[in-house]
C-alpha positions as CSV (number, residue, x, y, z in Angstrom):
1,X,-26.1,-27.4,-94.3
2,X,-25.6,-23.8,-92.9
3,X,-28.0,-22.1,-90.5
4,X,-28.7,-18.4,-90.4
5,X,-27.6,-15.9,-87.6
6,X,-30.1,-13.1,-86.9
7,X,-28.5,-10.1,-85.4
8,X,-30.7,-7.9,-83.2
9,X,-28.9,-4.7,-84.0
10,X,-26.8,-4.8,-87.0
11,X,-24.3,-7.4,-88.3
12,X,-21.8,-4.7,-88.8
13,X,-21.6,-4.3,-84.9
14,X,-19.3,-7.3,-85.2
15,X,-16.1,-7.0,-87.1
16,X,-16.2,-10.6,-88.5
17,X,-19.8,-11.6,-88.6
18,X,-21.1,-13.9,-91.2
19,X,-24.7,-14.6,-92.2
20,X,-24.6,-18.3,-91.6
21,X,-22.5,-21.1,-90.2
22,X,-22.5,-24.9,-90.3
23,X,-23.9,-26.9,-87.3
24,X,-21.0,-27.7,-84.9
25,X,-18.8,-24.9,-86.2
26,X,-17.1,-22.7,-83.5
27,X,-18.4,-19.1,-83.9
28,X,-16.3,-16.4,-82.5
29,X,-17.8,-12.8,-83.0
30,X,-15.8,-9.8,-82.3
31,X,-17.4,-6.7,-80.9
32,X,-14.9,-3.8,-81.1
33,X,-17.1,-1.0,-80.0
34,X,-16.3,-0.5,-76.4
35,X,-17.2,2.7,-74.4
36,X,-16.3,3.4,-70.9
37,X,-19.0,3.6,-68.2
38,X,-21.1,1.3,-70.2
39,X,-22.4,-2.2,-69.3
40,X,-22.8,-4.7,-72.2
41,X,-24.9,-7.8,-72.3
42,X,-24.7,-10.5,-75.1
43,X,-26.9,-13.4,-75.5
44,X,-27.5,-16.2,-78.1
45,X,-31.2,-17.4,-78.2
46,X,-31.9,-15.7,-74.9
47,X,-29.1,-17.3,-73.1
48,X,-26.5,-14.9,-71.6
49,X,-22.9,-15.5,-72.5
50,X,-19.8,-14.4,-70.4
51,X,-17.4,-12.7,-72.8
52,X,-13.7,-12.6,-73.1
53,X,-12.1,-9.1,-73.5
54,X,-9.1,-9.0,-75.8
55,X,-7.2,-6.3,-77.5
56,X,-9.6,-6.7,-80.5
57,X,-12.7,-6.0,-78.2
58,X,-15.3,-8.4,-76.7
59,X,-15.3,-11.9,-78.0
60,X,-18.6,-13.8,-78.0
61,X,-18.0,-17.6,-78.7
62,X,-20.4,-20.4,-79.0
63,X,-20.9,-23.7,-81.1
64,X,-23.4,-23.2,-83.9
65,X,-26.5,-25.6,-83.1
66,X,-28.4,-27.3,-85.8
67,X,-30.9,-24.5,-86.2
68,X,-31.0,-20.7,-86.8
69,X,-30.0,-18.5,-83.8
70,X,-30.5,-14.9,-82.7
71,X,-27.5,-12.9,-81.4
72,X,-28.5,-10.1,-79.0
73,X,-26.5,-7.1,-77.9
74,X,-27.7,-4.6,-75.4
75,X,-26.0,-1.9,-73.4
76,X,-26.6,0.6,-70.7
77,X,-24.7,3.6,-69.4
78,X,-23.6,2.8,-66.0
79,X,-22.3,6.2,-65.0
80,X,-24.3,7.7,-62.2
81,X,-25.1,11.4,-62.0
82,X,-24.3,12.7,-58.5
83,X,-26.0,16.2,-58.8
84,X,-26.7,18.4,-55.9
């Protein structure tokens, strides 16, 4: 049986995302859209995940549980304005 993955933004943000995975399957999602001076946060069902950065982009990896999951991606510009 396969379980659905709900993407908070858009599944197309990940270069290799699928709609569903089998319980126990290793899931590795590639997030290729990297901007300088931007902090990214990734979570699965509310739990933050430490990412690996590769030449393909950020990799989010987890083992699919035996239920549907929500994958969340958020970002914020970390560049500070130092105006006078």
